[in-house]
N, C-alpha and C positions, 0 to 999 in steps of 0.2 A: 393153514397153508392152502392156496388155491391149487386145484388139479388142472393141469393144462392138457392132458391127454384124454380124449373121449373114450368111453367104454360102452358096452352094450349088454342088454339082457335079451336072450333069444327064447322064443317059444315056437315050436313047430319045425317041420323038416326043412322048409325052404327059407330058413332065416339067413339074412345077409348082414354082415357085421362091419361094413365099411362106411366111414363118415368122411366127408370132405372138410378140409381145413378152411377156416374163415379168416380173412385178413384183419389186421389191426386197424383201428379207426383213429382218426384225429378227433378233436372235439367237433361234434356234428349235431345239427338239430333233427336229422332224420336218419333212419337206418332202413336199408332195403333188404327184404326177405324174399325168397323164391316162392312163387305160387300164391294162389288164393286158398290157402289151407285153413282148416279149422284150428283156432288158437285160443289159449287162455293166458292171461297176463296177471302178474302180481309184482309188487315192489318188495324187495327183501333188503333192508338197510339201504345202502347207496347203490344197489344193483337192481336192474330190471330183469325179471325172469319170465320166460314164456314157454309153454308147451304147445307143440303143433303136431297134428296127426294127419296122415295122408296115405293114400294107396300108391305104391311104386310099381310100375309096369316094366318088366325086364324082357328085352328081346335079344336073345343070344346071337341072332343073325347080325346084329350091329356091334357085337363085341368080338374083337380080334382074338383068335385062339379058341373060340367056343367049339365043342365037338359037333360033328355033322349030325343033323337031325334034331338038335336041341330045340325045344319048343318054348314059346313065350310063356311067362308066368307072372303072377302078381304076388307081392308081399306087402305087409302093412307095417307102418312105423309110427311111433309116438316118441318124440324127442323133446327134451327140456334144455333150453339154452339160457344164457345170461350175459349181461354186459354191464360194465361199470358206468355209473352216471357221474358227471362232474358235480362235485359237492356245491349245493346252493344254487344250481342252475338247471335249466331244462335242456341239457345237452348230453349226448352220449360221448364216452371216451374209452380208451383202452381197447381191449380185444374181446371179441365174441367167443364164448366157450359153449360147447355142447357136451356137458359131462355125463349125461344119461341118455341112452337111446334104447328103446324097446322095439324089437323086431319079431314078427310072427307071420306065419302063413295060415293061421287058423281062421281069423276073421278080422274085419276092419275095426279100428279103434277110433275114439274121439279123445279130445284133450282131457276129459275126466276132471279130476280134482287136483288143484295145485295150491299148496299152502306155503306161505313164506316162513322162513325160520331165522331170518336175520343174517346180515353180513353175506348175502348172496346164497345162503343155504335155503333148502326147500324140501318139501315132501310132495311127491307126485304119484298119482294113481290114474293111469289111463282108463278110459271108459270103454266098455264093450257089452253087447247084448248076448254074445255067444260063448264067452269064457270069463274066468275070473282073473283079470290082470294083476300084476304084482303091485305091492306098496313099496316105494323106494324112497329112501332118505339120502340126501346129498348136502353136505358131505361132513365127515368127521374132522377131527383136528389135523389129520394127516392128508386131508383132501380126498378121501376115499368114500364112495357111496356104498350103501348097504341095502339089501333087499329085506325089508322089515317083515313082509308077509307074502307068501306065494302058495297057491293051492291048485294043482293041476287036475283035480277030479272033475268029471263032467258035471256033477251036481254041486260043485263047490260054492259056498256063499260068496256073493259078489260085494266088494267094497264100494259103497256109494257115497260115503262122507268120511272126512278125515280132518284131524287137527293135531297140533302139538301143544302139550301142556308141560312146559319145562322139557325134561328129557323123556317124557312119556308120549308115545304115539297112540292116539285114540282113533278108532275107526268104527263106523257103523257098517255091519255086514248084513246082507239080506239073503236068506235062504229061499228054497223053492216055494215055500208057503207065503213069503212076504213078511215074515216075522223079523224084527230087528234084533241083532245081537251087538252089544257094545264090546269091542275087542281092545284090550290095552296091553302094550308091550313097552319095554324099556330099551332105549337106544344103546344102553350099556350092556344089554344082554340079560337083564333081570327077568323076573317071573312074568309070565303071560297070563292074563285073566280074561274070561269071557262071561258076560252078564246078559242073560236073556232080558229083553225089554218088553215082554208080553204084558198087556195085550196090544202093545203099540205096533201096528202093521203099517207099512209104508212102501214106497217104491222109489226107484232112482229119480232124482230131481225134486222129490218132495221131502227130503230130509237134509239137514246141514248141521255141522258142528262148529262151535268156537271153543277156545280153551276152557270156557266156564259153563257152556250151555249147549243143549240139544234142542233143535227146532224142527218140527215135522208136521205133516198133514197125512191123515188117514185117507187113502183113495176112496173109501166108501163115505167119507164125510168131508168133502173138499171145501166146504164153506167154514171150516173150523181150523184154526192154527193152534198147535200145542207148543209151548216153550217150557223147558225144564232147566232152571239155573242151579248148578251144583246139585246137591242132594235134596233140594226142596221139592215139594209136590209140583207136578206140571200145572202150568197156568193155561186156561183155555181162552182164546181170543176169537170172537166172531168176525168173519170176513165179509166184505161187501160184494162178494162174487165167488167164483169157483177158482180155487188155487191151481196154478199151472207150473209154478217153480218156486223153490226156496233157496236162499243163500245165507251165509253167515260169515262173520269175522269177529275178532275180539270186541266184546261189548255190544254187538249189533247183529241184527238179522234183517232180511228183507224177503218179501213174498210178492209174486206177481199173481194177480187174479183177473179172471175174465168176467166182465159184467156187460151183458148185451154184446154190442159190436166193439166195445172198448176194452183195453187192458189197463189195469191200474198197478202201480208199484207202490207198496206200503213199506214204510220203515218201522222196525220194532227194536227199540233199545232195551237191552237186558236190565233187569231190576225187579224189585218185589212186586210191582204193579205195571207190567209192560203194556203199552198201547200201540195199536197199528195205525200209523199216521200216513195218509196218502201224500206222496211227494212227486208223482208223475202220472200222466194219463196219455195214452196213445192208441193207435189202431192195431198194434200187434205187440207180441211179447218182445221186448228189447234185449240187448246184451246188458247185463248188470254186473257191477263190481262193487265190493265193499272194502274199506281199509282206512285205518287211522280216523275212524269216526265219520267218514264221508261215504255217501252213496253216489255212484256214477252210473250213467246209462248211455248206451249208444243205440240210436234209433235211425236207421237209414244212414244219412250222411251227418247227422247231428250227434255231438257229444255234449252231455250235460252232467253237472255234478253240484253237490252242496253238502256242507257239514251239518246243516239243519234246515228244515222247511223245504219248500218246493225247489226242485232242481233248476239250476241256471245254466245258460249256454256257456260252453267252454270253447268249442270250435265247430266249424262246418267243413266237413271233408269234401274233397273234389269228387270222390266216389263213395260207395257203400263202406261203412266201418264194420269190420268183422269181429273185433274184439276190443275190450276196454279193461283197464286196470286203474286202481286208485290207492293212494296212501296219504290221507290228510289233504294237503294242498296240491300234491303232485298227481297228474292224470296222464295216462299213456293209452294210446289206441293204435290199431292197425287199420289203415284204409286201403282199399284196392287201388292198384295202379298198373300202368303199362310201361315197359322199358323195351324199346326196339321190337314191339309187337308181342313180347312175352309178358305173361301175368306175374306181377310182383305184389308183395304187401309192403306198404310204406309205414314204418313204425315212427310215431311222433310223440312228443311230450308237450304238456301244457300245464296250466295251473287252474285250480278251482277257486272261485271267489270266496 
């Protein structure tokens, strides 16, 4: 059952827990979002799901009823929303929901990790360099989200990768020394296990999980990619440059490497003998998304995708594309726009060849 009422998770003294309602949509080819905020996008069944992170500035002098002398303050939000897609088409339909919102006054967040769980469900982990954000699943059979993991200690390990394997939530957490710990918990409230992954050391952005594999790079050896499928021994792959980012989805991983003045995106399919195959080359690290066996990239105004081999053009935006998502043939992206002088994000849908 879908949850129609937003809720929030708050961290810090200045938390604000109010969300604006979003109107229903007719069948539409675009969806307009407020601001040029950092976003991550995934497809979850016939829903499109996105997390956005932003700083909110509150000026009490502009709010009726504020106490005299109240001063301006900032708080930080990371929200995950979703909207139904018309089956078999590249159109939005129904109502936009924002079932999960994280508010804090501690430090800024980024969209972090967003994992689809089917039928509009998802796992979200906001990113932060200053504290350990919560791991949140949405939603159960009654439409209620749950905080799978939360640790308020100053030196708490930070979740940098996450996936769902059936009803098991698997996360990689990194402590102060950079050592990885694989944390597993059951959505039904079963036993929690933690497995040290020594001597595997990594950092945020250089490790990713799929339901069946872990892919990572040691910051001290950035020209080597490690992939461990299931309980098999890790496989070592030599890279043609210095790794700057790693991504993963079911059956598939990708790594961006820097070689000279160019950035290469390499596709790595899971299997007993994985290979790193170059699918894209450009001047900078692009936005990358994986899903349904497809790799998608957003570079400036260009959106490209392919199920195998070199990426092909999907669309050319009017302005910079800030986020991209993919699931097989379907591709989604957010490009910057202006509406009556205000910054907006225009969410669009297309198809990969």
